[in-house]
C-alpha positions in Angstrom: 116.9 82.8 118.8 113.5 81.9 117.4 112.0 83.4 114.2 108.5 84.9 114.5 106.3 85.8 111.5 103.7 88.5 112.2 100.8 88.9 109.8 98.7 92.0 110.2 97.5 94.8 107.9 97.9 97.5 110.6 101.4 99.0 110.3 101.2 100.4 113.9 100.5 96.9 115.3 103.3 95.4 113.1 105.7 98.0 114.4 104.7 97.5 118.1 104.9 93.8 117.9 108.2 93.9 116.0 109.8 96.2 118.6 108.5 94.2 121.5 109.7 90.9 120.1 113.1 92.2 118.8 113.9 93.7 122.2 113.6 90.2 123.6 116.0 88.8 121.0 113.5 87.3 118.6 114.0 87.5 114.8 110.9 89.0 113.2 109.5 88.9 109.7 106.3 90.7 108.6 103.5 90.2 106.2 100.5 92.6 105.6 98.0 89.8 104.8 97.5 86.1 104.9 98.4 85.5 101.3 101.8 87.2 101.8 102.3 85.5 105.2 101.8 82.0 103.8 104.2 82.8 100.9 106.8 84.0 103.4 106.3 81.0 105.6 106.8 78.6 102.7 110.0 80.5 101.7 111.5 80.9 105.2 109.6 78.9 107.9 109.2 80.6 111.3 109.0 79.0 114.7 105.8 80.8 115.5 103.2 82.9 113.7 101.2 85.7 115.2 98.3 86.6 112.8 95.5 89.1 112.8 92.1 87.8 111.8 90.5 90.6 109.8 92.7 91.5 106.8 92.4 92.1 103.1 93.5 89.5 100.5 93.3 86.5 102.8 91.8 86.7 106.3 93.4 85.1 109.4 90.8 82.3 109.6 91.6 81.2 106.1 95.3 81.6 106.8 95.2 79.5 109.9 93.2 76.8 108.1 95.7 76.6 105.3 98.8 76.6 107.5 97.4 74.0 109.9 96.5 71.8 107.0 100.0 72.0 105.5 102.0 72.4 108.7 100.1 70.7 111.5 102.9 71.2 114.1 103.0 75.0 113.5 102.5 77.2 116.5 100.0 80.0 116.0 98.8 83.0 118.0 95.6 84.8 116.7 94.9 88.4 117.5 91.8 90.5 116.6 90.3 93.9 117.3 86.9 92.9 116.2 84.9 93.2 113.0 81.2 93.1 112.4 80.5 90.5 115.1 83.2 91.3 117.7 86.6 89.8 118.4 85.5 87.1 120.7 83.6 85.2 117.9 86.6 85.4 115.5 89.0 84.4 118.2 86.9 81.4 119.3 86.8 80.3 115.7 90.6 80.7 115.4 91.1 78.6 118.5 88.9 75.8 117.1 90.9 75.8 113.9 94.2 75.5 115.7 95.4 78.8 117.2 97.1 77.9 120.4 96.6 81.3 122.0 94.3 84.3 121.3 94.4 87.9 122.2 92.0 90.9 121.8 93.6 94.1 120.6 95.0 96.2 122.1 97.4 93.5 123.3 99.1 93.6 126.7 102.8 93.2 125.8 103.7 91.1 128.8 100.8 88.7 128.2 101.9 88.2 124.6 105.6 87.7 125.5 104.6 85.1 128.1 102.5 83.2 125.5 105.4 83.4 123.0 107.9 82.1 125.6 105.5 79.2 126.5 104.9 78.2 122.9 108.6 78.3 122.0 109.8 76.1 124.9 
């Protein structure tokens, strides 16, 4: 089954996403920020990345830019709960930089699973 890297600084979101994806048979690896996520991806590439946008160390926008530059074929889903200017602005920026799907937190599990299935076809 496919390997999915989840990058998020919220342990509750990480746990929920891991459980949701593992129940469907996906292998899941986790990172708590973009810097760690990029390192993990370089060590053990994943088939798909789900990344938050507002995080310490390296934010999701920077993470997406770097990953798309170095791995243009990479499939990315961006998620965000907001920030100073609201999640829509961040998610729109992520989409322009190469995120294939975007979701506002809290995420509907079925919508996320459908996007994962589509991207991993």
